[in-house]
N, C-alpha and C positions, 0 to 999 in steps of 0.2 A: 421137495417141490409140493408134496401133498400138504405139508404144514403151511406153506406160503399160499397155496390155493384156498385152504380153509380160512386163512387170515384175510385174503382178498374178498372171499365171499362174505365174511362177517363185516368187513369194512364197507362193502357195497350195500349190505342190508341196512347198516346203521345210517349210511348216507341217504338211502331211499326213505328211511323212516324220518330223518330230519327234514328231508324235502317235503314229505307229506305233511309233517307238522307245520312247516312254514306255509305251505299252501292253505292248510286249514286255518291258520292264524290270519292269513290275508283275507280269506273268505269271510271270516267272522269279524273283521275290522270294518266297522261302519264309520266312515269319516264324512262329516257334512261337507257338501260341495264337491264330493268326489264320486265316481261310479260305485255302486253297491252291487257286488256280485252275489248271485244265488249259489246254491250248493254245486251247481254245474259250471260256475264261473261266468255266467252271463248276467249282465246288468238287469236288475229287477224292473220289469216292465209292468208296473201297477201304479197308476197315477190317479190323483183326484179321489182316492178311495178312503178306506178306513180299516181298522184292525178290530177283530172280534175274538175274545178269548172264550173258548168252549171246552170244558173239561180242563185238561192240562196242556192244551194246544192253542197257539195263537194262529189266527187266519188273517191274512192281509189281502184285501180286495182292491182292485183298481182298474183303470182303463188300460187295456192292452193296445198301446199306440203303435201305428205304423212308422217305419223309418221316414217315409215321405207322405205328405198330405195329412188331412185332418179327419177323414171318415173312417168308419169301422169295417174291417174285413174279418176280424177275429171275434172280439167281444170283450167281456170282463174277465180279467185274470184273477187267479187265487193262488197264494203261496201259504205254506204252513211252517211253523217253527215251534220248538219247545223251549228254546233258550233266548229268543229274540235276536240272535246273532246270525245263526245259520238258517237260511230260508230255502225251503224246497218248493220248486215250482210244481203245483198240482194241476196245471192246465187252465182251460177256459171254463169258468163257472157258469156263465151265460153266453151262449154263442149267438153271433149275428146270424140271421136266418138266410138260407139260400132261396127262400120262397119269394118270388116277385110280388110286391104289394103288401108284404108283411110290414108292420110298424117298425120292426127291427131288421129289415132287409139289409143285407150287406151294402155298404155305402151310406148307411145312416150315421148319425153321430150319437154316441152313448157316452155320457160324462157323469162324473161325481157319484159313482155307485156307493151306496151305504147298505151294509148287510147287518141285520139285527136278529137276535134270537127271541122268539115269542114263547114264553114259558107256558102259556095257556094252551096254545095249539101244537106246541112242540115242533114248530116249523122255523126254518130260516127264511127271512123275508128280505128282499132286495128292492130298494127304491133307487131310481137314477133319473138324470136329466136326459131326455130324448129329443132329438131333432130328426124329422123324417127325411128319407133319401131325396136329394135333389132340391130341397127347400131351404138350404142354408140354416139360419137360426130363426126361421119364421114360425115353426110349429110350437116351440116352447112348451113341451109337455113333461109330465112326470110318468115314468114307467114303473110297473109293479111286476115282480117275479117271486117265485117261492120254490123251496127245495126241502127235502127231508134230510139232506146231508150238507155239511158246511162247505164241501168242495163241489157241490152240484152233482149232476147238472140242474141248474135252475130252470123252472118252467115259466116262460113269459105269460103273463095274464092279460095285460092291456096297458094302454097309455091314455092319458087324458089331460085336459086343462083343469083348473081348480075352481070350485065354488060357483058354477054358472048360476046366475040369478040370485045369488046370496050376497048380502052386505056384511061387513065385519060385525060381530055380535054386539059390540058396544057402541056402534056408530049411531048417533042421535038422529031423530027425524029431521031436525034442522040441517045437520051436516049432510044427510042423504039428499035433501032438497037442493043444497048448494052444489053438490057434486053433479046432480042431474042438470044443472044450469051451465055446466062447462061445455066447451065445444072443441074437442081435440083436433078436428079437421081445420080449425081456423088458425092454428099456430104453425106457421112455416118456419119461424125462427125460434130455436130452442135457446135455453140458458139465459133468457132475459129475466129480470125480476118479476115481471108480470106473468110470464110462462110458469115460473117456479111456483108462484102463488096458486095458480090453477092446478098444478100437479099436487100440491099439498092439500087442495080441496078434494082430490080424488078424481081428477080428469081421466086418467087412464084406467082407474078402477071402474068408472062409469062406461068408458069406451068398450071394455072387455066383459061387461056384465053378462051379456046374453051368451057368448061363446065360452066363457070361463077365463079365469086369470092366468097369465103367463107363469111358467115355472122354468127357470134356468139353473144356475149354480145353486146347489141345495145340500142340506145335511138332514140327518135324523137324530133326535135326542130322546133318550128314555129317562124319564124322571124317576124319583125315588119310589113312587107308588106304582111303577110299571106303565104309566101312561106314556104314549109316544107322540112326538110332535115332529112335523115336517117344517123346516125353515128354508125358504127359497127366495131367490132374487126374482122380482116380478115387475110388471109395469115398465117394460123396456129397460130393465135393470135399475130402475130409479127407486123402487120401494121394496123392502123385504116383507114377506108374509110369514106368519107363524100359524100353523094349522094343526088342530088336534086330529090324530088318527083313531080309527076304530080299534076295538080291543084286539082284533086279529092282525092289526097293522096293515091291512090290505085295502083300506079305503079311508075317506075322510068323514068325520062326523058332521061337518058343515060349520063347526065353530072355528073362526079364525079372526086374526087381527093384523094390523099393519105395524111395521117398525120403521122409523126414520123415513117418512114419506118424502120423496124427492132427494134423499141423501146420496143416491147412486152408490149402493154397496152390493158387493157380490162375495163369493167364496165364504159363506158363513160357517163359523166354527163355534160351537156352544158347549159350555160346561157349567157345573153348579158346585159351589163350595160354601159351606156353612150358611146355607139358606139363600145365598145370592147367586143369581144367574149372570154369567159373563158371556158376552158375544164378541168374537173377534172376526172382522171382515177385511176385505180389501176394497180399494177403489176400482173403477172400471177403466183400465188402460190396455185392454187387449192382452197380449202375451207379455207386455212389458211390466216390470215390477213397479210398485208404488208404496206409499206409506199406509200401513194397516190402520184400521179404525177399531176402537173398542167401546162397548156399551155395557151397562150394568142395570139390573132390575131386581127387585125383591119378588117379582111375580113373572111367570113366563109370558103373561099377557101385558106386561108393562105397567106403568110407563118406563121407558128406557132412557137412561141418561148417558150421553156420549162423553167419554174421557179421552185423554191423550193416548197415543199408541203405546203399547207396553214394551216395545222392543228397544234395546239399548246396546251401544257398542258398534263395532265394525266386524264384518265377517273376515276370516282369514282362510286362504286356500281357494277362494272363489272370487276373483276380481275385487277383493276387498270392499264388497258392497256394504253400505252403511245401514244403520237401523231405519233411517227414514225411507229406505227402499225395501224394508222387510228382508234385508240380507239377500235381495235378488229373488225372493220366493213369493209364493202365494199359498195361503193356508188351505188345507183340505179337511182336517179333523183334529179333535183333541181327545186323547185317550189316556188311560191310566196304565202305566207299565211299572212293575216293581214298586207299586205304592206311590208313584210320582206322576203328576200330570205332565203330559207330553204334547207339544204342539207339532203336528205333522204338516209338511208343506212340500210343494214342488218348485224346483227351479226350472222353469220351462225353457225348452230349446225348440222354438217353432220350426226350425229347419229340419230337425230330426227329433220328433216328439218322443220316439221310443227311448232316446238317450237323455231325456230330461232327468235331472238329478233330484235326489231326495234330501230333505232337510227335516231333522227331528231335533227339537229343542226342549229341554226341561223348563217348566214354568215355576218361577219362584214368586214370593209375595213380600211386599214391603211391610213396614210396621203397621200400616193402616189396613192391611189385608188386600191391597190392590195388586193384581198380577204384574210381574216384571219378567221379561224374557230377554236375557242377555245372549250374546253369541256363545256357542260352545263348539269345539272341534268335533266332539262326538256326543251322541245322545246318552252315552253311559259314562 
């Protein structure tokens, strides 16, 4: 009997070991269009964010979304990984405040967080889109926070609109005069050819000149020289702004420009390859997917040329969504993982935002060096 007992114990131990290995393999298996479990088996609740590598560790930041509703009770999540497969939840990097009247009071909207490392100040800096509690999407601000640690806690500094009283740096006197002649209040009907011409002149730029320009969906891009830029959807989501940040990444220098006035682009994702800047955005259709847009330029300040969407093929495993719907997703960031450029996106679930799925796709290039993003079942 003792021999049988020992045999049974060894068999049970082997079975438990195999079960643990199976569970680990399942945890590490990231399949696009499927739930992604963290190390504890819970779906990763980090949306609209980015990945930052610091030392030998990757940090994934994103919106900690509620199961129901759209406002923030928790704040901005952070996860860590050393292998890009198994992600440990580190908690809330920036917490929504319990203090009534705070810009980030619980019940506000905090979206599109981007965390970057400032080599000069040795600080981790977070920028994000902020909407004040109870005001819907009317505030349209950018928030700044800072931390000594990649996992936080981040200290909220302030929120603001952009460039009050300042015109784009390369806007001519004639163009400024034309913008000042526009009358935003006169246009009750949008989307007419006449209205669009006024938008392209700078109608909403002029409307918001005194109080500052709107900032909604946004990203942060660090160039080869360490200069940082904030790219955001502005002017009622009709025009993108690119703005230079100060050396500590905690403010704007005042130098900015517009991209695709009147083009109605949001969810900007920017990267640079062989001296060319590439910008991938989405259209503005709420939580519903649409066809991505792509732009290229030899300078961060433009001019920007619009090209066809880089996505090709049809998604598998998630409603067979086609490329002209960006596989059902909306971009959030472009990062480099294992030497390859990777497009990060969210497959939004507006009924249960916490359960929104993740999509990571490697970026390839055709013979002319133009980005091509086909469907892939896994980012690896």
